[in-house]
N, C-alpha and C positions, 0 to 999 in steps of 0.2 A: 669226445664222443669214440667211446670204444667203438672196432671195427667188428661188427657182429658175423663175420662169414668167414672168419681166420679159421685155419685147421688146425689139427693138433701141435703141431710144431711151431704155431704162430705165423705162420707164412701167412697173407691173403689169398687164396688162389685163384682171385679172378684179378691180379693185378700183376701187369710183368716183373719178372724177379729183376729185370736192374735195367733202366733207360737209357736208351742210345742217346751219347755223349757227343762223340763224331761223326764224321755226314757217311764216313761207309758204315756205322755203327748202324745207326737210319734207314741207311739203303738195307741195309741186310735184314729189318726188321719191317720194310715195306715189303719186301719178295716176298717172305714169309707172310704177310697178309694176306698180299696177290694169292700166292697159290694157293693158300686156304678158302679163297673165296674162288678161286677157279673150281675147286675140286666140291662145295656146294652148289656152284651154278649149275655143275654140268653132273654130277651124281648124287649131291643132295647128301644127308647126313649119315649114308650108308658106310660110304667108304673116308669119312671125316674121323682121319686119326692123325697123331704127330708125324707118326713114318711116315705116312701119303703123303702129310701136307712137307715134309725135311724134303722125299724125293720130286716132289713136282714142284717143289721152290730152289732146286738145286742146291741146298744147303745140308749140310748132316746135323743128324740126330739133336747130337751134343749142341750144334752152335743155337738149336732152335729152343735148348731148356736153357742156355742160358738165359733169354728171354721170354719164355713162358713156362710155368710150371706144370700146366697141363692143358687138355682141351678147354675147358671153358675160360679159362686165363687167354687163349687164344680166342675164343667164341667172344669174349669180354671185349677182347680189343679189336676185332671186324667190327661189334655193336657201337661202339665209341669212337669207333676211324668213319664210320656210315653217317652215326648222327652226326658227325663233326661236318662231315661234308655237305649234308644237308640243309642245315645251319647256315650256311658259308652262301649255298644257293639260296637260302628265303634270303638272308638278310643282301645281297644284290638284289636280287625280284622286288625286293618292298624300297627302294634306294630311293627319294623322288629323283627325274628327270623333269628339268624347266619346262614347263607349259604342258605338260601332259595331264590326260585326264585319270582320277583314281582307278577306273574300270581298267587302263589299261598293265598299270600293278597287279589290279587283282589278276587279269592274266597271264602278268608272268607268273604267278604264284600257282597258276592251276597245270601251268607247263612243266614249273619244279616238280610237281607234287607227281605228275602223270608219268615224267622223267626217270621220279627217284624209284617208281616202282617196277615199272615196266622196259628200261633199259638192261636189267638182269632181273628178272621177274623170279627165277626159282630161288637166288642170291637175296632179295628184299623179301618173300615171304618169308624164309626161312630166319632171318634176323631179327623182323619179328616176333617169332615164334620166341626165339630163344631170347633177346629182350625179356619179354613178360618172363619165363621161366627164371635167367638167372636174377639174384637180389640188388639189380640194380635203381630200384622204384624213387630214390632221392634223384640219380642221373634224368633218367627218365620223367621223369615232373618239372624238374628246372626246364627240359629241352621243353614241354610242353605248357610253360610258362611263356617259354622266351616265344614259343610260336604263338601263343595267345595275342602277346602282346602285339608281337609283330604285324594281325590281322587288325589288330583293331587299330593300331594307329594309319594303316592304309584306309580302313573307313573311316577315318577320324578326317581325312582328305576329301570324303563325299559333300558336306557340308549341306546344304539345302535339300539336296538329292534323299539326302538320307537324313536329314530328320526326323526327331522325334523316336530314332531307332537305340533301343538298349544294344550298345555297339558290346559290352562283354560277352553276353548274348547270344548277339548274332554270332562275333566272331568263334564260339564253344561250339554252334549249330551250324559252323560252314566246314571246323574241323569236321565233328563226325561225320557231316554229311559228308567231304568229301574223300574222308577214308573210307566211307563205307564203298561207295562206287569204285574208286582205284583198287580198293585189296580184290573184292570182289572180279572186276577185270585181270587182275593178275593171277587168279584162280584158274581165268583159263588156261587149255595145251594152248588157242593161239589170240592173244590180246590183240584185240583190236585199239590200238592208239589216237586213229584220229576220230573213231567213233566215241572213244571214252572224255577226247579230249571235250569234242565238242556237245555231249549229254553231259558233262561236268560242270561247262559255261551255262548252259542251259536250267542248269537247280542252281548255280550259287546264286547268276544273276536274277533269275526268277523267284530266289527266297528274297533275295535284300529290294526287289519290285516290290515283290506282294507285304512284306514287313513296311515297307518304309512309306507303300500308299493304307494299308491298313491302317497303320498309326493316324495319318491325316482324316481316318473316315471311311477311304473310299478304297478300297481292295480293288487292286487288276486283278481279272479273273482272266487275262489270257497276255500273263508276261513275256517279253520279247529279251 
């Protein structure tokens, strides 16, 4: 399939000019991305340009352009790195532990969602916006499908506790519910991590308790 966002010279403005093949080159790319992330977290999009990123990263602009053709390629690399790290954290969170209750995996997922948004809230908010702006739809959709599958896998461990629940619908609802609460907290000048975790657990487990009981014809009006 042809790439729809090639520039006039045939170069993809969202892809690195070259892939680092040696450890030193890979380290240079990471330094550049770390510098870009620091600028976005501390100063926002207003100061985000290749000259400033190079200066903060301690590399020449020429070195930066060896890997990234422009700001959008740099931003896309940040989005992709962030998505890869989040996916790895989700994978670790949903991994089954011998003898544990499924609720523990859900709690770990909640902790991952909170940390991902609030560890660096300004950066997270900007990357969310830029992910939607850049033509990364296919990658975003693939990540959404993987997240949905991970949550469904955890809910399947609920057995009788979640009997009758439409797991696909429930997983999709939990993603939307969690994203709304987490994004809203991330926009606050002083986010409340502990409060968000508590409210998110209440919302998630309340949803699952209500839905499971409703399927049995006995809705729980006071989920715990």
